[in-house]
Each structure stands twice: as C-alpha cells, then as structure tokens.
N, C-alpha and C positions, 0 to 999 in steps of 0.2 A: 425363571420368570417370577416365582414367589419372592426371591430375594430382591428383584428389581422393584416389585410392588411395595415391599416393605421399606426399601430405601426411599422411594417416592413419597410414601406416607410420612416418614421421618422428616423429609425436606419440607413437606407441606406444613407440618406441625411447627417446625422451626420458624418458617416464614410467618405463620400466624402468631407465634409468640412475640414477634417484633411489632405487632399492631399496637398502636396507641393513638388516642385522640389528642394527646397533649404534647407529645414529643416532636413538635414541628412548628414552623411559622417564624417570622422575623423576631417577634418578642422572645420566643424561646431561645433563639440563637443569641440574642442580646443578653439574656440572662446567663447563658453559658459563658459568653466572653467576659462578663462581669463577675463570674464565679459565684453567682447566686443560684445556679443549678448545674447539675452534671448531666451526663448522657442518659441517666435513668431517673431523672426528676428528683434526686435526693437534695441534700443541703436545704431541706425544708425550713429549718429554723431561721436561716439567714433571710429567706424570702419573707417569712412571717414577721420579721422585725423590720427589715429595710424598706420593703414596699409600702406598708401602711404608714410608717413614719415619714416617708418621702412625701406622702399626700397630706398627712395630718400635722406634723411638727412645724412646717413653715407657717401654717395657719395660726398655731399657738403663738409663735414668735411675733408674727406681724400684728396680730390682734393685741398682744401685750404692748408692742411698740406704739400702737395708735391709741392705747388707753382703753381698749374695749375687751379686755380679757375677762374681768369679773364684774365690771360696772361700765358706766359711761354710755349705755344704750339700753333699749328695752329688752334685748336678747343678747347678753354678752356671750363670748365664746365658751366660757366655762360652763354655762347653763344650757348650751345648745346640745341637747341630748341627741338630736338627729345626726349631727355631724360626727359625734363621737361613736355612735353605733355604726354609722355607715363606714367609717374608716378603720375603727379599732375592733369591730366585731364582724360585720358583713364582709369586708375586704379580706381579712384573714381566712374566713370560711371559704371564700372563692378560691383562695390560694391553696388551702388545705385540701379542697375537693379535687385538685389536679392530681395529686399523688394517689388519692383513693380511687379515682376513676381510672387512672393509668393502670393500677395493679389489678383492679376487678375486671375491667372490660376485656383485657387481653386474655384472661382466663376463660371468659365467656366465649370469645371468638374461637379459642383453641378447642373448646368443648364441641363445637360443630364438627370438627375433624376427629377429635378423640372418641366421640360416640358414633362415628361412621354415619352421620346423618346426611352427608353430601354424597350423592351417587358419583361414581367415577366419571361418567360421561358429562357431568355438570361441574366437575372440579375447576375447569377453566373459567366458568362463569363466577364461581366463588372467588377465585384468585383475582379476576378482573374487578370484582366489587371491592376487595381489599385494596388493590392498587389505586383504584379511583378515589377511595376514601383518604388514603395517605396523600395523594396528589392534592386534593382539596385542602387537607390539613396544612400542607406546606406552602400554600399559595400566598405569595407576597401581595398580589393585587387584592386578594380578599381582605387582608388585614388593613390595607390602605383604604379600601372602601368603608371598612368599619370605622376607621378614624374620621373620615369625612362625614359618615352618618352620625357619629357622636356629636360633632360640632354643629351640624345642620339641624338635627332633630333633638338630640339629648340636651343641648344647651339652649338653643333658640326657642324650642317649644316646651320640652319636658320641664327643664328647670324654671324657665320664666313663668310658666302657667300652673305648674303642679308642685314644685318643690319649694321655691322661695316664698317666705312668709310675707304677708302684706303688712309691713310695719318695719320700724327701725331695728336693725340687727348689727352684729359685729362686722358683717361683711358689706353693709350698704345702709344708706338712709333712704326712707320712703316718703316722698312728698308728691302730692297731686297725682297719685296713681303711678308714679315713676320711681324706679330704683336708681340710685347713684352709687356705684361701687367705689369702695376705697381700695387701698393697696392689698389688704388681706382678701378682699372680695375678688379682685382680679386674679390673684393666685388660685383662689377657690374655683372660679368660673372657667378660667383658661387652662388650668392644669389638674388640680386635685379631683374635681368632679368629672372632667372628661376621662381622666385616667381610670377612675373607678368604673365609669360607664363603659369604657372600652373593655375592661376585664369582664364585665357582666355580659355585654353583647357578644363578646368573643365566645362565651359559653353557649349562647344561643346558636351561634354559627357551628360550634362543635356538635351540639345536639342535632342540628339539621344534618350534619354529616352522618351521625350515628343512625338517625331515623332513615335516612336515604339508604344506608348500608343494610339495615334490617329489611327495608322494602325490597331491595334487590335479592337478598337471601330468601325472603318469603316467596319470591317468584320461582325459586328452584323447587322441584318436587322432592321434598325431604323424605328420607327413609325413616318415617315415624313408626314407633312400636306401640300399638294401642294398649298392650298389656303391661307397659312399663309402670312400675309402682309409683312413680311421681304423678301419675294421672294426667300428664301432659304429653304423652307419647314419647317421652325422652327429652322434651324441651324445658323441663323444669328449671334447668340452670339459667335460662333466660330471665327468670324472675329476679335473679341476683343483680341484674342491672339496676333495679330499683334501689337496692341497698347501696350500690356504687354512688348514687346521686343524693344520698341523705344529707351530706354537708352542703350541697348546692341548694337543696330544699330549705335547710336551716338559714342559709344566706338570704333567701327570699323572705322568710319569716322575719329575719332581722331588719330587712329593708322596710317591711310594713310596720314593724314595731317602731322604727326610727321616725317614720312620718307621723304615726299616731301619737307618739310621745310628745312631740312638740305641739301638736294640736290640743292635747289634753292639758299640758302645763302652761301654755301661753295663749291659747285661743278659747279656753273655757269649755272644750268639748269633753265628752265622756266616752269611755271604752265602748259602751253599748251603742254609741252613735255609728260605730264602724263595723257593725255586724255584716253588712253587705260587702264591704271591702275585704273582710276576713274570708267570707265565703268565696268571693271572686279569686282571692289568692290561692285558696285551697284547690279550687277548680282549675286554675292555671297550672299549678304544680302537678296535679294529677294528669292534666292534658299533656304536659311536657314529658313526664317520665313513665306514665302507665299507658296512655293511649297508643303509643307506637307498638305495644305488644299485641294489639288487636290485629296487626298485620298477619299474624299467624292463625287467626281464627278459622279461616276457610279450610286450611290444610288440616287443622285439628278436628274440625267438624267432619270433614271427609274421612279422616282416619278413624274416627269413632264410628261413623256409619258403616264403613267397610268392616271394621273390627268386630262390630256386633254380629254381622252376618257370618264372618269367617269363624269367630270363636263360638258363635251359636251353633254352626254346623258341626264343629269339632265336639262341642259339649253334647250335642244330640247323638252323634255317633257313639260316643263313649257311654252315655246314659242308656242307649238302646242295648249295647252289648252287656252293660251291667245288669239291666233288667232281664235280658235273656238268660244270663248266667245264673243270677241269684234268685230270680222270681219265677222263671219259666222252666226250671229244672235243667239248665245247661251246665251247671257246675259238676265236676267230678264228685263221686260219692265220698271219696276219701279227703277232699279239700275242706278244711274247717272254715266256717264263716267268721268266727271270732279271730281277730288278729290279722285278717286278710288285708293286704296292701291296697286292694281295690277300693275299700271304703275311704281310706285316706286320699287316694288319687281322685276320687269323685269329689271330695271336699276341696282339694287343691284346685281342681278344675272350676269348681263353683266360685272360689275366691278369685281366680284369674278372670272369669267372666264378669264378676262384680267390679273389678278394676277397670275393665273395658267399658262397662255400663256407666261408671261414674267418672269417666274421662271428661275433662273440662275443655272449654273452647278457647280460653284465654290463659296464657301462662303467667298468672299472677295469683298470689295467695292472700288471704285476709291479713296474715301477719305482716306481709310486705306493705300493704295499704295502710295499716295502722301505724307502722313505723314511719312511713313517709309523712303521713299527716301529723304524727307526733313531733317529728323534727321540724316541720313547718311551723307548728303552733308554739313550740318551746320558747322562742324568743319573745313571744307575747305574754308569757306567764307572769313576769313581774308586773305587767300593767293591771293585773287583776287586783293588786293592792291599792290601785287608785279608786276602786269601787268600795273597798272596805279596809279598815285597819288590819294589820297583821294579827293582832291578838283576837279580833273578832273572827278572822278567817280560820285561825287555829281552833277557836272554840267551836265553830260550826263543823270543822273537819273531825274533831274529837266526837261530837254528837253523832255524826254520821257513822263513824267507825265503831263507836261503842254503844 
C-alpha cells in the first residue's frame, strides 16, 4: 500500500512538472514549426532577433523608401523613440518573460505537491485545476478572439485615440484632425502594432489562466503548517511567482517610457507631468502580479488563528510542567539545573510560538514588492535626465552620498 502511494505521488509530481503557461496555443505551434522554439521554449536567441525585426525592420525600410527615415516630416522614423522602445525593448522583454515564467511557475506548482499541501481526498480537484488551465492555454478559439480584439479595440480605439500623435509623422500626415497613412503607416497599423498588441494581450490571457488556477487551489483546504519558518504556513514559495513576472513588469515600464518619451521630446511635456500615469502603471502591475496572492489570505488567517490556540495549549502544558519541576520542587534532587535540556526546549518552544504569532496573511514579502516596482520603473530611469543634465545629476548624487 505504501509503495502504491509513493508511486502515485511520483506520478502526480511528474504531471505537475509538465505544467506551463506558455507551451501551448497556435502561435507556439507556429514557432515550433518555424524552428523559433522547441518543446521546452528554448532557442530564445532566435525569437529575440527574428520577431522584433519582423515588426521593426520593414518600418525602417519603408520609411527610408518614402524619404521619412531621418527627415521629411515633423517626426521622422529615426527620432520616433516610442516605436523603437516598443519593438526593440518592450517586445524582447515580452518574449524573454516566456522562458522565465515557464521555468519558475512549473516549480511553484510542483511545490504544492512536494510540500504535501494538497490533501489526498482533494488531489482530484488539484488535477482538474491543472487540466483546465492547460486546456485554456491550448485553446485555438481563445487566440483567434484575441486577434479580433486587437484589431477592433487595439487599433480602432487605442492607437487612434491614445498612441498616434496629433501631427505629421513618418507613418502618416495629419490634416484637419484626420490622419492619412502612407505605406509604412499601413504596415505599422495593420501588422507591426497588432502583432505587438497580440503578444501583450496574450500575456493578459495567460495571467487570467494563472489567477483562475490559484483561485481553484485556494478553494482546496490546504494542509498549512503554522509553525513553518517561512511564516506563510509553508506557502512561501508562492511569492516566487512575483519574481517570475519581473521581465513582464519591465515590459510595462518600457511601454510607459515609450509613450512618455515622445510626449517629452515632440510635444513639449515634462516627466513631472506624468506622475499620475506612473502611479497608475505601478498600481496596475501590482494588481496583476500581487493581488492574486490575496486569494490565500482566508486560509492563512484561519491557520494562524488555529495555530495560536494549538501551539498556545502545547506551550502552556510544557511551561506548567517546567514550572512544577524546577520551581515547585518536582525535580529529582540529583538532577542538575545547569545544563538541563529543559531550558533549551522551553526556549525552542517559545521561538516556535513566535513564528506562529508572526505568521502573515498574504504570501508576499517586502523584497518581492520592491523588486517588482524596481523592474517596472527601471525603463523610466533614463527620462530623469530630461529634468537635469547628467553632470548635475551626478553632482547631486555625490552630495547625497558624501
């Protein structure tokens, strides 16, 4: 019977190790057939080169052909910082995030089984949650809907009203409140931009799958251990999901940096004019990657409440026996007090109760939050130099440090 249970546990861990948010869907299959990816999401360098160039290089060629590469319009292609950041920085970050998320999240899922957090009677629910997530990931209809959404919303609404500048540019002329696209503009609007938006919105769909999976797992009564030293009842590994999404957070920061850059250099805006936008982006990133961890708050709160009672009872029993033995004359006359293991045991029990008492309700640490915010703001750092020259910035930095 024990051998059968052990074999079943191994099989469950093997199936969990196959879980991935990115190894599926029509685009992934297309990348495999074109030898831009393998079955384990390798060949990363090929994707980092080919996919961004597929979106960016035709724009360069067409804008040069039309004489708008470095002049000939108010915003030539060479000076369009937004388009370069979008396709040469943000897009590679979205691609790089796939491998990072693939490797990190499958370890997180395996930890639910490796730490024996899933009760045997609920194992079928856990397997169902995994199967459902993989089915959604592989959905052809889902990616087709994303493509339709990109063209209906991403192009007709987002680009028209929020991305395109009100003025002549390498991709269009602007007269009487209307844009007239040129050849480069048609490639930009009909392929490059939709391709980028599809990669981005596909990440939102993957995040929806991940959040749905966490919600399903949070409805299982997990076997939490209040005295676990991670102070999350053994769920501390879940916080690593935040680290898995750092490149995705950086991509969002790059997108914001792209939009702000063009407004600063071609519309006369200042970085300080975008404080609200920066705060909104930080809040959006935290909502995407941190808020889902609140799903485990109820179970962690209940585990802490019960743990306080149980470990408090245990501590009380031991402390009473300790008191009776060493303070009420219960110790044998020949047993020395100095060097007694009872003292160390009492201290260890106190440390254990302190761990339970300081157990947290949300499996997220301050370091994880700071790293996520740092990666989001990192692409905005070069824009600081639009507020002051580099030499002045260095002088102020030296004054602060010294």
